[in-house]
N, C-alpha and C positions, 0 to 999 in steps of 0.2 A: 656750190662751186664744184670743181673737177678733187679727186681726194687729192690728200696731199701724203708721195708716196712714200715710205723711208725704208731704202735698200737694210738691210740684216743680213747679215753672213751667222751662219751658226752652225756647229755638228750636230746634224740629224742623223748622222750614220757615222758607223764608227767607233774608236775608244772614248770620244766626248761624248757621244750621242744621250748620256745619262743627262749630262749637264745642259746641253745643247736644247734636248726637247721641254726642259722646265723653262729655260728661256724663254723659247717658243711660245710657250703656254701661256706665259707672262706676258709677253709681248699681244698674245691674241686677246687676252682678258683686258689690257689694257686698251688697245685699241676700240672694243664694246665700251667700255666706260669712255672712252673721250668720247666717242662718235655720239653716243647716249647724253652726253652735255656739253654737243653743239661742235663737237670736232677740233681743229685749231682754226681762230679765227672763222668761225660756220664752216672749214671744208671737212668733211670726213677725213678724218687720217686710215693709211692704209700700213702697214710694215711688210713689204715683200722678203718672204724669208727664203734663203737661199741656202743650200747645203753645202758647206764647204769638207763634208765627208772625213773629219778630222783631222785635214792634211792642211798644212799652211803653204803647200804649192799651190791647191787650187781655193787655198782663203785669197791669194795673192792674185790670181787668173779673176774671182772674182770679183774684190775689192777693184782691179784695174776697169771693168766693165760699169762698175756701177760710178766709180769716180770720171767715165767719158761723158755721163749725164749730168756732170758739174753741179753734185747736190749738195746742200747746206750739210746735211748729218748722213753719216753711215756708222750704221750697229754692227757691234760686233766684232771678231769672235768671242767665244767663250770659253778660250785657253790662253796662257800664257804666249805658246809659240806661234800660233796664228796674229793671234794682236800685234807681237814683237814682229814677226815678218810684214804685217800690214803697214806700220806704223813709216818707215820712209818713206811708201807713198801718198803720204800728207804733207811731207816738206814741200814748203814754198805753195800751199794749196789754201783755200778760204773753207773748204771741206772740215768738219768735224767729225774725229773719231771717237766713238762712245766704245770702251773694250768692255764686255761684261766679266772680266776676269779679276781678282783685285789683284793678281800676281805682275800686273804691267807697271813697270815703274819705265818714269816720261819724262823727260822736260820739256817736250812740245807744248807751243801753248794751245794746241789745236788737238789734243790728243789727249782723253781722258781715261780712267779706268772709272766703272760706274759703283762700285762698291768700295767698304773701307779695304785701303791698300796694307798689303802683305806688310808693308814696313811698321803699320800699327799692330799687326795683328801676331808677328812673331815675337816681339818684347811681349807683350800681353799674356801670350802663353807661358813664357818664363817668369812672369809677374805671377801669375795663377798660381803655378809651380811653388814659388818662392813663400807667395802667403801661406800656403796649405803647409808649409816644414819642409817639402819634397827637398833633397840637399843631391840626389844621387840622379843624374838623368843620360837618360839615352833617348839620341834621337836618330833617325828613320828620316831619309829626306830621298824624295825622288831624283832621278838624274835627268826630268823632262827641265823644260824651260825654267817652270815654276819652281821647283826645286833649284835651280842653279840662281835663278833669284832669291831665294829664300836662305840659301848657307851660308851667306856672306853675312847676313843678317843675324842669324842663330850666333855667327862667332862675333860680332860686334856685343849681341846681348851679353853673352858669359863674360865679355871684357868689361862691363860696366861695374861700377862699384857696389850697385844693391843686390849685384846677384853674385858676390863673392864668397858667398857659401855652397853657390850650387857648383856641382862638379859635373862634368861631362863627360861619361864611361862609355 
């Protein structure tokens, strides 16, 4: 049958290009593997990868274009600011968004982050430090959307009783 096309919006250029290029390569590899094994219910799968140029405004434009086709799923983007910008576009839609960044925190039932969420990563970092006997910790957090999402998690982690011996310096 006709290919099952999945729109993927990734930062292939700009500041997020490193992760976006890796995600695109992984999608192409999955496409090859899936098609070699029968595709989706006998239909070949194809990821139509769009470059958001590491710009959330362009991400929104590309997402709106993809949503106009009423797809079942849209993949991307690969960084929190873009995924957060896309997220409201999926309200009251049946389309599923799979953000390929772990930093996206959402309660929307049709929006997912496709890897371990930072709600697990951040506490694990401090458990690692605690388990190795570290007591003084300096934290450098980015000012981008990922940093804004992880900063309150760091504060919460330091407030936990098991981290009472950790000192934020």
